[in-house]
Phi, psi and omega in degrees: 000136184276149176288165181301317180293323181290324177293320176293323181294320178291320178298319180290324177299312182284334177289324181288320180298316175297321180294317180297320178293319178298316182297317178299316185294313180299317182294323176296317177295323177295323179292331176279329184288327185297310176298327178294315182297317180296319178296321181288323178293316177299323177297314179298317181294318178299310179301321180296321177295313180296324175296318177301324178278000183058035177286316177259146171267067182249150178237108175259000000 
């Protein structure tokens, strides 16, 4: 059985590790989302230009 200070030290270590993993995960998710958002915005912009040039016969 572990003593109280050792148990608390382990809990603090794992809590810090969990926070680091969570921070890394959210940063990775944001890094993946930025190119996707840029890609979608460029597609919308391209479609808007093509509609304005009457390449497509679309009515928005």
